[in-house]
C-alpha positions, 0 to 999 in steps of 0.5 A: 500500500502506498504512503498516500493511501494510508493518509485517506479517510472515508467520508459519506458520499454526496448526491450527484454529480460524483465529486473528484476523489469519489470511489465507485461502489463505496459511496465515499469520498477520499479525504486526507486525514491530516486535513481532517485533523487540522480542521477538527482543531478549528471545528471540534464538534464532528457533526458540525464539521461533517455538515460544513464539509458536506455542504461545501462539497456540494457547492463546489460540485455545483460549480462554486469557485474554491476560495483557496489555491488548489492543485489537480490532486485535491478532491472537493472534500480536501478543498473544503477542509483547506478552506476551513483550515485557512479560515475562508469558511466557518460555521456561525453560531445561531441562537435557538430563540431566533 
């Protein structure tokens, strides 16, 4: 197994179209585990991080422009995680009373 393959974490798949990094038949997206660890330092609640990444992946797959510099090896999930790490996107706390 290559070193890069050991640095991948499965993430639940998204709706069509299939994002780059998608593994056919698995229903998951490959993400670099180092990016997941770094992003989880910024957004420590896993459900919030998952929802934010999922929403951003959907936007990117619909054609939104990435807010960070990318290369051909980055999938949509890696781009979303990098945007979180660099502070380009974040989640907003909302009062439940509103």
